[in-house]
C-alpha positions as protocol buffer text, in pm:
chain_id: "A"
residue {
  index: 1
  type: MET
  ca { x: 24 y: -46 z: -20 }
}
residue {
  index: 2
  type: ALA
  ca { x: 277 y: 267 z: 70 }
}
residue {
  index: 3
  type: ARG
  ca { x: 402 y: 151 z: -234 }
}
residue {
  index: 4
  type: GLU
  ca { x: 149 y: 262 z: -458 }
}
residue {
  index: 5
  type: GLU
  ca { x: 127 y: 550 z: -256 }
}
residue {
  index: 6
  type: ALA
  ca { x: 528 y: 663 z: -338 }
}
residue {
  index: 7
  type: SER
  ca { x: 457 y: 585 z: -732 }
}
residue {
  index: 8
  type: PRO
  ca { x: 500 y: 866 z: -973 }
}
residue {
  index: 9
  type: PRO
  ca { x: 203 y: 977 z: -1158 }
}
residue {
  index: 10
  type: GLN
  ca { x: 39 y: 713 z: -1449 }
}
residue {
  index: 11
  type: GLY
  ca { x: 203 y: 808 z: -1804 }
}
residue {
  index: 12
  type: ASN
  ca { x: 565 y: 911 z: -1880 }
}
residue {
  index: 13
  type: PRO
  ca { x: 796 y: 1167 z: -1820 }
}
residue {
  index: 14
  type: TYR
  ca { x: 694 y: 1338 z: -2160 }
}
residue {
  index: 15
  type: THR
  ca { x: 306 y: 1286 z: -2106 }
}
residue {
  index: 16
  type: ARG
  ca { x: 341 y: 1427 z: -1737 }
}
residue {
  index: 17
  type: PHE
  ca { x: 539 y: 1735 z: -1878 }
}
residue {
  index: 18
  type: PHE
  ca { x: 249 y: 1836 z: -2102 }
}
residue {
  index: 19
  type: ASP
  ca { x: -20 y: 1760 z: -1865 }
}
residue {
  index: 20
  type: ARG
  ca { x: 143 y: 1955 z: -1608 }
}
residue {
  index: 21
  type: VAL
  ca { x: 182 y: 2278 z: -1920 }
}
residue {
  index: 22
  type: ASP
  ca { x: -173 y: 2207 z: -2014 }
}
residue {
  index: 23
  type: ARG
  ca { x: -259 y: 2291 z: -1647 }
}
residue {
  index: 24
  type: VAL
  ca { x: -29 y: 2571 z: -1587 }
}
residue {
  index: 25
  type: LEU
  ca { x: -125 y: 2768 z: -1965 }
}
residue {
  index: 26
  type: GLY
  ca { x: -540 y: 2642 z: -1963 }
}
residue {
  index: 27
  type: PRO
  ca { x: -693 y: 2970 z: -1737 }
}
residue {
  index: 28
  type: ALA
  ca { x: -480 y: 3159 z: -1996 }
}
residue {
  index: 29
  type: PHE
  ca { x: -628 y: 3032 z: -2316 }
}
residue {
  index: 30
  type: VAL
  ca { x: -1008 y: 2970 z: -2193 }
}
residue {
  index: 31
  type: SER
  ca { x: -1240 y: 3203 z: -2315 }
}
residue {
  index: 32
  type: PRO
  ca { x: -1375 y: 3468 z: -2034 }
}
residue {
  index: 33
  type: LEU
  ca { x: -1690 y: 3514 z: -1888 }
}
residue {
  index: 34
  type: MET
  ca { x: -1984 y: 3682 z: -2056 }
}
residue {
  index: 35
  type: PRO
  ca { x: -2189 y: 3960 z: -1883 }
}
residue {
  index: 36
  type: ALA
  ca { x: -2539 y: 3901 z: -1845 }
}
residue {
  index: 37
  type: GLU
  ca { x: -2780 y: 3970 z: -2126 }
}
residue {
  index: 38
  type: GLU
  ca { x: -2936 y: 4241 z: -1922 }
}
residue {
  index: 39
  type: GLU
  ca { x: -2675 y: 4390 z: -1809 }
}
residue {
  index: 40
  type: THR
  ca { x: -2500 y: 4398 z: -2182 }
}
residue {
  index: 41
  type: SER
  ca { x: -2841 y: 4592 z: -2334 }
}
residue {
  index: 42
  type: ALA
  ca { x: -3119 y: 4774 z: -2176 }
}
residue {
  index: 43
  type: MET
  ca { x: -3306 y: 4814 z: -2531 }
}
residue {
  index: 44
  type: PRO
  ca { x: -3337 y: 4582 z: -2773 }
}
residue {
  index: 45
  type: GLU
  ca { x: -3076 y: 4583 z: -3095 }
}
residue {
  index: 46
  type: ASP
  ca { x: -3320 y: 4760 z: -3324 }
}
residue {
  index: 47
  type: GLN
  ca { x: -3430 y: 5053 z: -3115 }
}
residue {
  index: 48
  type: LYS
  ca { x: -3066 y: 5114 z: -3063 }
}
residue {
  index: 49
  type: PRO
  ca { x: -2959 y: 5434 z: -3285 }
}
residue {
  index: 50
  type: CYS
  ca { x: -2778 y: 5455 z: -3609 }
}
residue {
  index: 51
  type: PRO
  ca { x: -2399 y: 5588 z: -3551 }
}
residue {
  index: 52
  type: LEU
  ca { x: -2422 y: 5766 z: -3883 }
}
residue {
  index: 53
  type: CYS
  ca { x: -2773 y: 5971 z: -3852 }
}
residue {
  index: 54
  type: GLY
  ca { x: -2885 y: 5831 z: -3502 }
}
residue {
  index: 55
  type: HIS
  ca { x: -3275 y: 5705 z: -3622 }
}
residue {
  index: 56
  type: PRO
  ca { x: -3344 y: 5440 z: -3491 }
}
residue {
  index: 57
  type: MET
  ca { x: -3167 y: 5084 z: -3675 }
}
residue {
  index: 58
  type: PHE
  ca { x: -3498 y: 4947 z: -3754 }
}
residue {
  index: 59
  type: GLU
  ca { x: -3533 y: 5246 z: -4021 }
}
residue {
  index: 60
  type: HIS
  ca { x: -3283 y: 5139 z: -4196 }
}
residue {
  index: 61
  type: VAL
  ca { x: -3216 y: 4885 z: -4478 }
}
residue {
  index: 62
  type: ILE
  ca { x: -2871 y: 4632 z: -4457 }
}
residue {
  index: 63
  type: ASP
  ca { x: -2798 y: 4491 z: -4792 }
}
residue {
  index: 64
  type: HIS
  ca { x: -2592 y: 4159 z: -4742 }
}
residue {
  index: 65
  type: SER
  ca { x: -2635 y: 4080 z: -5161 }
}
residue {
  index: 66
  type: THR
  ca { x: -2294 y: 4200 z: -5257 }
}
residue {
  index: 67
  type: ALA
  ca { x: -1957 y: 4087 z: -5089 }
}
residue {
  index: 68
  type: ASN
  ca { x: -1928 y: 4423 z: -4910 }
}
residue {
  index: 69
  type: THR
  ca { x: -2248 y: 4475 z: -4641 }
}
residue {
  index: 70
  type: VAL
  ca { x: -2406 y: 4817 z: -4724 }
}
residue {
  index: 71
  type: LEU
  ca { x: -2628 y: 5007 z: -4427 }
}
residue {
  index: 72
  type: VAL
  ca { x: -2883 y: 5230 z: -4621 }
}
residue {
  index: 73
  type: CYS
  ca { x: -3012 y: 5533 z: -4416 }
}
residue {
  index: 74
  type: PRO
  ca { x: -3328 y: 5688 z: -4436 }
}
residue {
  index: 75
  type: THR
  ca { x: -3246 y: 6033 z: -4408 }
}
residue {
  index: 76
  type: ASP
  ca { x: -2956 y: 6242 z: -4548 }
}
residue {
  index: 77
  type: GLU
  ca { x: -2878 y: 6427 z: -4214 }
}
residue {
  index: 78
  type: ARG
  ca { x: -2567 y: 6277 z: -4030 }
}
residue {
  index: 79
  type: LEU
  ca { x: -2465 y: 6330 z: -3697 }
}
residue {
  index: 80
  type: PRO
  ca { x: -2174 y: 6601 z: -3660 }
}
residue {
  index: 81
  type: GLU
  ca { x: -1828 y: 6484 z: -3730 }
}
residue {
  index: 82
  type: HIS
  ca { x: -1598 y: 6502 z: -3368 }
}
residue {
  index: 83
  type: GLU
  ca { x: -1355 y: 6740 z: -3396 }
}
residue {
  index: 84
  type: VAL
  ca { x: -977 y: 6597 z: -3385 }
}
residue {
  index: 85
  type: GLU
  ca { x: -714 y: 6787 z: -3289 }
}
residue {
  index: 86
  type: GLY
  ca { x: -359 y: 6665 z: -3406 }
}
residue {
  index: 87
  type: PRO
  ca { x: -253 y: 6370 z: -3607 }
}
residue {
  index: 88
  type: LEU
  ca { x: -472 y: 6088 z: -3740 }
}
residue {
  index: 89
  type: ASN
  ca { x: -331 y: 5730 z: -3790 }
}
residue {
  index: 90
  type: GLU
  ca { x: -318 y: 5516 z: -4111 }
}
residue {
  index: 91
  type: LEU
  ca { x: -699 y: 5440 z: -4067 }
}
residue {
  index: 92
  type: GLY
  ca { x: -784 y: 5768 z: -4068 }
}
residue {
  index: 93
  type: MET
  ca { x: -802 y: 5754 z: -3672 }
}
residue {
  index: 94
  type: PRO
  ca { x: -697 y: 5991 z: -3374 }
}
residue {
  index: 95
  type: ALA
  ca { x: -333 y: 5843 z: -3303 }
}
residue {
  index: 96
  type: THR
  ca { x: -255 y: 5738 z: -2979 }
}
residue {
  index: 97
  type: GLY
  ca { x: 58 y: 5638 z: -2816 }
}
residue {
  index: 98
  type: ARG
  ca { x: 426 y: 5675 z: -2987 }
}
residue {
  index: 99
  type: ARG
  ca { x: 309 y: 5853 z: -3288 }
}
residue {
  index: 100
  type: LEU
  ca { x: 131 y: 6115 z: -3010 }
}
residue {
  index: 101
  type: GLU
  ca { x: 416 y: 6128 z: -2863 }
}
residue {
  index: 102
  type: LYS
  ca { x: 611 y: 6244 z: -3174 }
}
residue {
  index: 103
  type: PHE
  ca { x: 379 y: 6466 z: -3312 }
}
residue {
  index: 104
  type: GLU
  ca { x: 410 y: 6689 z: -2972 }
}
residue {
  index: 105
  type: GLU
  ca { x: 770 y: 6721 z: -2994 }
}
residue {
  index: 106
  type: ARG
  ca { x: 743 y: 6793 z: -3331 }
}
residue {
  index: 107
  type: GLU
  ca { x: 492 y: 7089 z: -3231 }
}
residue {
  index: 108
  type: ALA
  ca { x: 706 y: 7171 z: -2946 }
}
residue {
  index: 109
  type: HIS
  ca { x: 1010 y: 7202 z: -3140 }
}
residue {
  index: 110
  type: GLU
  ca { x: 785 y: 7373 z: -3435 }
}
residue {
  index: 111
  type: ARG
  ca { x: 686 y: 7608 z: -3137 }
}
residue {
  index: 112
  type: ASP
  ca { x: 1001 y: 7731 z: -2991 }
}
residue {
  index: 113
  type: LEU
  ca { x: 1180 y: 7769 z: -3365 }
}
residue {
  index: 114
  type: ARG
  ca { x: 882 y: 8051 z: -3447 }
}
residue {
  index: 115
  type: GLU
  ca { x: 962 y: 8230 z: -3079 }
}
residue {
  index: 116
  type: GLU
  ca { x: 1387 y: 8258 z: -3168 }
}
residue {
  index: 117
  type: ARG
  ca { x: 1259 y: 8407 z: -3505 }
}
residue {
  index: 118
  type: ALA
  ca { x: 995 y: 8585 z: -3354 }
}
residue {
  index: 119
  type: GLU
  ca { x: 1296 y: 8716 z: -3122 }
}
residue {
  index: 120
  type: LEU
  ca { x: 1520 y: 8820 z: -3435 }
}
């Protein structure tokens, strides 16, 4: 009886190694828990406002007949564009991170040069 308790677990060292790897890394690859349905959506999907025109989504037509899905708004009105100061990234979105830092450094350098020229 004492001999059975002291024996190594089932399998060879190779399989035990991968069992241990699976046990350690498993939690990192498990999908996160999703919040309850009530918390994610207070209103039905078709009642939510359109990001382009602000009208409810049930008034829109979504065309899936081509490779690119097309959203047809019921009106020509559009929500105002957000004012963006500073640089944009390659996708046309406001820049963040290192690109924004470089922009601010360049602006500060150009401002210093203008001040020096103004003094002369």
